[in-house]
C-alpha positions in Angstrom: 114.5 107.9 111.3 112.1 106.4 108.9 113.0 103.5 106.7 111.1 103.1 103.5 110.8 99.6 102.0 109.4 99.3 98.6 107.8 96.0 97.8 106.4 94.9 94.5 103.0 95.8 93.6 102.3 93.4 90.8 100.4 90.0 91.4 103.3 87.9 90.3 105.3 89.3 93.0 102.8 88.9 95.7 104.7 86.0 97.4 107.8 88.6 97.6 105.7 91.3 99.1 104.3 88.9 102.0 108.0 87.7 102.7 109.3 91.3 102.9 106.6 92.5 105.1 107.0 89.5 107.5 110.7 89.6 107.4 110.9 93.3 108.4 107.6 93.4 110.1 107.2 97.2 109.7 105.8 99.6 112.3 103.4 101.1 109.4 102.2 100.3 106.1 101.8 103.0 103.5 99.4 101.9 100.7 100.3 103.8 97.5 97.5 104.1 95.0 97.2 105.6 91.3 94.6 108.3 91.7 93.8 107.7 88.0 92.6 104.4 88.2 90.1 102.4 90.4 91.4 99.8 92.9 92.6 96.7 91.2 92.3 93.3 92.8 96.1 93.4 93.7 95.4 96.6 95.3 92.5 95.1 97.4 94.8 92.1 98.4 97.5 94.4 99.7 95.1 96.2 101.9 93.5 93.0 103.3 97.3 91.7 104.0 98.0 95.2 105.9 95.0 94.8 107.9 95.4 91.0 108.5 98.8 91.8 109.9 97.1 94.2 112.3 99.5 97.1 111.5 98.6 100.7 111.3 97.7 101.6 107.6 97.7 105.0 105.8 97.0 105.7 102.1 98.8 107.8 99.7 96.6 108.7 96.4 99.0 109.9 93.7 98.4 112.0 90.5 95.3 114.0 92.0 96.1 116.8 89.7 94.9 114.7 86.7 91.2 114.2 86.7 91.4 111.6 89.8 88.8 108.9 90.2 86.8 108.7 93.3 89.1 106.2 94.8 88.0 107.2 98.6 84.7 105.2 97.6 86.9 102.2 96.4 89.0 102.4 99.7 85.8 102.5 102.0 84.4 99.6 100.0 87.4 97.6 100.8 87.7 98.8 104.4 84.1 99.2 105.3 84.7 99.2 109.1 87.4 101.8 109.1 87.1 105.6 109.5 88.8 107.0 106.7 90.0 110.8 107.0 90.7 112.7 103.7 93.6 114.9 104.5 93.5 118.2 103.1 95.2 121.4 104.1 92.9 122.2 107.0 93.5 118.6 108.7 95.3 118.9 111.9 94.4 115.6 113.6 95.6 112.4 112.2 95.0 110.1 115.0 91.0 109.7 114.8 91.1 107.3 111.7 92.8 106.0 108.6 94.5 108.8 106.8 94.3 109.2 103.2 96.5 111.7 101.6 95.7 112.8 98.0 99.0 114.1 96.7 100.5 115.5 93.2 104.3 115.0 92.7 103.8 117.6 89.6 102.1 120.3 91.8 103.2 119.3 95.4 99.6 119.1 96.5 99.3 117.3 99.7 103.1 116.7 100.3 103.4 119.1 103.1 100.7 117.3 105.1 102.0 114.1 104.4 105.4 115.1 105.4 103.9 116.6 108.6 102.1 113.2 109.2 105.6 111.3 108.6 107.1 113.3 111.4 104.4 112.3 113.9 104.9 108.5 113.4 106.6 106.7 116.3 108.5 103.2 116.1 106.9 100.5 118.2 108.2 100.4 121.8 110.4 97.5 122.8 111.3 97.0 126.5 114.3 98.7 127.7 117.7 96.8 126.9 116.1 95.0 124.1 118.0 95.1 120.9 116.6 93.9 117.6 118.1 92.9 114.3 115.9 92.2 111.4 117.2 89.4 109.1 117.2 90.0 105.7 119.2 87.0 104.2 120.7 84.0 105.6 124.0 82.6 104.0 125.3 79.1 105.1 122.9 78.8 107.9 125.1 80.9 110.2 125.9 84.0 108.5 123.0 86.6 108.6 122.5 90.0 106.9 119.9 92.6 107.8 119.4 95.7 109.7 119.5 96.7 113.5 116.2 98.4 114.2 116.8 99.2 117.8 119.5 98.6 120.4 123.1 97.6 119.8 124.9 94.3 119.0 128.8 93.4 119.9 131.0 90.5 119.0 130.8 88.0 121.7 127.3 88.9 122.7 124.6 86.1 123.5 121.6 86.5 121.1 118.3 84.7 120.6 117.3 84.1 117.0 113.4 83.4 115.9 110.9 82.6 116.0 111.5 79.7 114.0 108.8 77.6 112.4 107.5 76.3 115.4 107.6 79.7 117.2 110.5 79.0 119.5 113.9 81.0 119.7 117.6 79.5 119.6 120.3 81.0 121.7 123.8 81.6 120.1 126.5 84.2 120.1 128.0 86.8 117.7 131.1 85.4 116.5 132.0 88.3 114.1 130.3 91.6 112.8 130.8 93.1 109.4 129.5 96.6 108.2 130.2 97.5 104.7 132.5 94.7 104.6 134.6 95.8 107.5 135.0 94.0 110.7 133.6 96.0 113.5 133.0 95.4 117.2 129.8 97.0 117.8 126.7 97.9 115.4 124.0 100.3 116.6 120.4 101.2 115.2 120.4 104.3 113.4 
């Protein structure tokens, strides 16, 4: 299962973008770029942030059916130490560098290869028996909302929450679980 989290791309929402990336700590980052424009300073910031988090990155360049700019050179300038792969219909190996997918939503150019690539993505591996819940919101300090990304949680279970600002985890237990505002005993990933 792949979950896409669309974060704001405008400069005034940069703090929201950072909060979203840190809160959900994704397995991969897809940077979507407008193929009709050169990279903007905000695009460059997003790329730098993704690389700073040391997360695997891939690029999707849209609108390639409409006289695209040579955005690959812009990306190479921004990410000079990387091995960019411009994916076309003959590309079979996505693992030797950072893939760049030129796509068109009008003609469907590049979409099949992008879908093939998405099918190869694997989530990060956690040790067996470990469950993970990514906290999206906190209400009244002790009510959490979020998503179970792996494993399962049940009412009465002892859990660790964190890391907090000092990098520590706090032990607590699950008093009640609501799913779609209905009380349930167990929640599972997927």
